[in-house]
N, C-alpha and C positions, 0 to 999 in steps of 0.2 A: 271512678277513675282518679288516679293520682298523677300529678305532674311535678317533677323535681326540676327546678330551674333557678338560676341566679340572675335571670333577666327580669323577672316580674317582681316588682316591689310590693311590700305588704299592702300599700294603698292603691295598687293597680286596679283599674276597673276590669272586672272579669265576670261576664254574665253566664259563664259555663258552670255546670255542676262539678267540674273538676276541682279537687282540693289542691291548692298551690302550696308547695313546701319550699321555702327559701333556704338557701345554704350558702356557705362560702367554700372556696375550693379546697380548703384543708379538711373540712368535715363532710364533704359531699358523699363520699362512698359509704361512710358510716351511717349517714342519714338514709341513704338508699337502702342499705341492709336492714335498718330498723323498720322501714316501711314494708319491705318484702316480708320480714319476719312477722310483723303484726298482721298483715293480710293472710299469710299462710296459717297463722294461729287461728284466726277467725274462721278460716275455711276447713280447719283441721287437716291441712295438707292439700296437695294438688294431685290430679290424675295425669295432667299433661302440662308441659311448659314450652312456650314458644318465645324465643328471644331474637330480635332483629337489630342489626346495626346499619345505619345509613339508609333507612327506609322512608324518611319523611317525604311528603309531597312538596316539590319545588315548583314544578310546572304542571298545569292541568293537562296539557297536550304535549306530545313528543313527536319527533320525526326520526325516520331511519335513513341511513345512507344507502342501504341496499335492502332488497333487490331494486333494480332500476325502476320497475313499475310502481313501487311504493315510495320512491324518493320524493321528498317535499310534501307528501300527504300528511295530514295530521291524524294522530291516533291518541286515544284517551290513555293517560298514564295509569299504571297499575299500582301506584304507591299505596293506595288504601289496602290492596291485597298484600303488598309487601309488609305493611305494619300488622295487618290482621288477615291472613289468608282465608279463603272460602272454607277450607277444611277446619279452620278454627271457629269461625262464626256460625257454621252450620252443625257444630258438634251437638251431641245429645245433651238435653237440659240438665241431666244429673252428673255430667262430667265436669269436674272442677278444673278450671284452666287459668293459668297465669300467662299473660301476654305482656311482654316488655319491649318497649321501643326506645332505642338509644341512638341519639344523633345530636349533631351540633346545629341547633335551630337558628342561631344567629340573631334573631330579633323576635319581638313579642308577637308581631303579626303572623309569622310562620308558626309559632307555637299555637296560637288561637285557631288558626286555620286547620291544623292537623288534629287538634283536640275535637273540633266540631265534627270532622270526618269520623273519628273513632267513636265519639258519643253516639252517632247515628247507627253504628254497627254493634254497640255493646249489648251483651245479653246478661241476665242475672247470674249465670254460672261462670262468667269470665271477669277476672280482675285485670285491669289494664294499668300499667305504670309507664309514664313517659319520662325519660331521663335525658335532660338537655345537658350534654357534656361532650367536649372534644376528647377523643380517646388517645392518650399517649400510650406508649408501649408498657410502662410499668403499671399504669392504671388499668389497662385492658387485661393484663396478666392477672392482676389481683381480682378483678371483677369475674373473670372466667373461673378462677379457682373457687370463688364464692358460689357461683351458680352450680358448679359440679358438686360441691359439698351439699348444696340444697337438693340436687337430684338424689344423692346418696341418702340423705336424711329421709326423704319421702320414698326411698326404694323404688324409684321410677324405672320402668322398663326403658331400655335405650330407644325403642321404637316410639316412645311417647314423649320424646324430647327433641327439640330442634333449636340449634343456634345458627342463625342465618346472617350472612354478610351481603349487603347490597351496595357497598361502597364501590362505585364504578364510574369513571369519568369519561368513558366512551372514547378514549384516546384524543380527547379534545381539550386537554389541559396541559400546560407547561409549568403549572404551579408546583414547586418542589414539595410543599407540604402535602398537597393532594396526591401526588405520585408516591410519596413515602407512605401515606396512609393506605393507599390502594394495595400496596405490597405488604406492609407491616401487619395489617389487621388479620388477614387469613393465616399468615405464617405464625403469628403470635397465638391465635386461638388454637390452631392445631398443635402447636408445641406444648401448650398447657394440657390439652386432652391426651397427648401421648405420654404424659407422666404415668409411670407404672401404677401409682395408687388410684388413677382415674381410668384404668384400662376398660372398665365396663362401658364408658362413654366416649371412647376414642373415635368412634364413627358417627358422632352426633352433630358434626359441623357441616353446614351446607352453604354453598356459594352460588350466587346469582350468575347466570350467563351474561348478563348485561344487555346492552342495546343491540342485540341481534334479533332481527325480525322474527325468525321462526322459533327462537328460544326465549323470547322476551318474558314469557310467563313462567319460565322454568328455573328451578334451582337444582343443583346436583350435590351428591355426597362428595365433599372435598377430598378426603383421604383416598377413597377408592378411585375416583375419576382421575385425580392427579397421578396416581400410580399407573393407571392405564395410559394416560397421556405420555408418561415417561418412556413407554415401550412401543407406543403406536402413534405416530404423528398424524395419521389420517382419520383418527376416530371421529373428529368433529365434523368433517365433510361427509363421512359415511353416515353419521347420525342425522345430518341435515337431509340427506337424500331419503333416509328411512322415514323421518317425520313428515316430509312432504308427501310421501306415498300414503301415510296414515291419515293425513288431513285433506287428502284429495287435491293437493295443490300442484297442479301441473301448469295452469295458467293464472289462476286467481287463488289467493290464500284465504282459508277459513281457519280460525283458531280452534282449539280443541272443543270448547264448549259451544258447538254449533248445533242447530236444530235440524240439520239436513237428514233426510231419510235415506240418502244414498249411502250404501255400505259396501265395503270391500274387505274381505278377510285376507290378511297377509301372513304367510308362513314365516316364522322367525326361527332360523336355524343357526345363525352365526353366534357362537358363544360370546364374542366380544360385544356384539350389539345387545345380546340378552343381559349382559352385565351392565351396560349403559342404561338400558330401559328399566332395570331393577333399581337403579340408583339416581334417577331423575324424577322430579316431582313438579306438578303444575299447581301454582299457588291460587289459581282461579277454579280449581276443581274441589269438590267436597270429599269427605271421607266418612263412611258410615260405620267404621270399625272402632271399638273401644280399645283394642289392643295395639293400635298404631295411630300416630298423629296425622299421617297423610298417606295417600295411595300412590304407589309408583306408577309410572307410565305403562310399564308392562302389565300390571294388574288392571289399570284403568281400561286400556284398549282391549285386553282379553275379556274383561267382564262386559264390554260393550260390543262384543262380537266382531271386532276388527282385527284381532290378532290370534293366530294359531301357533302354538308352541310345538317345537319339533318332537318333544317327548310325549305329546298328547296321544 
């Protein structure tokens, strides 16, 4: 595992196996590119690439504002899965994967804490790079362009690539920089991907739903769902009702990865909901396919006998 940071000094005590690469702000992105290029050369390319922004662990436990029954109860944070989803760490051993974590870690303690989490999950077929950096708009734009050129170089199928944004302050910040970043990051990433020369990867950006209880483990395809949201104001509430049916939550909530033997098959006939289910993914679910990086909710629930499609 590699960690690029300007917080750790060359003589810092670091008991981790992570190699610390120091840089100054002027050369940081070039240093980062060099590390990625070296890793990819050693692997002879990658089969899948997963990139996350804002995924670091800050608090071990979180609380939700709603539903009422869950308010003030503590739930385990899914930050480890944000940095390395289950569908990445359970991938087949011969699948070459690059996992990049980009965040502003702020202090040495945060870096070390997150490195320990990732080290415990790392597999021989996965290269992990932690990049400690605050993302300005020009920097982010350059970085995304570099990543897409990397996708092109390895001729990666768009289904084997994910750029994910987890920067979300749960409407609990008045900090102007935080609010700016929350809006700027997804808009900038999608703008770069919409460049005609990057057309193949225009649908490879995913956004976290944030601190919504029923969707906490979910990410969605940004371009597709934002287009849907622009013409349908009720899609999110409709989706919540549908998800609650699928996870049996009428009184008590059970997240997707439950061991309950209770099954109910739901017929999916609404084209709008089919579109949503095809473009939402659970970061706590695995994926057994080589031809895609993650399994959509539609495919997950269909394969688990809980969903019947109208054209079946």
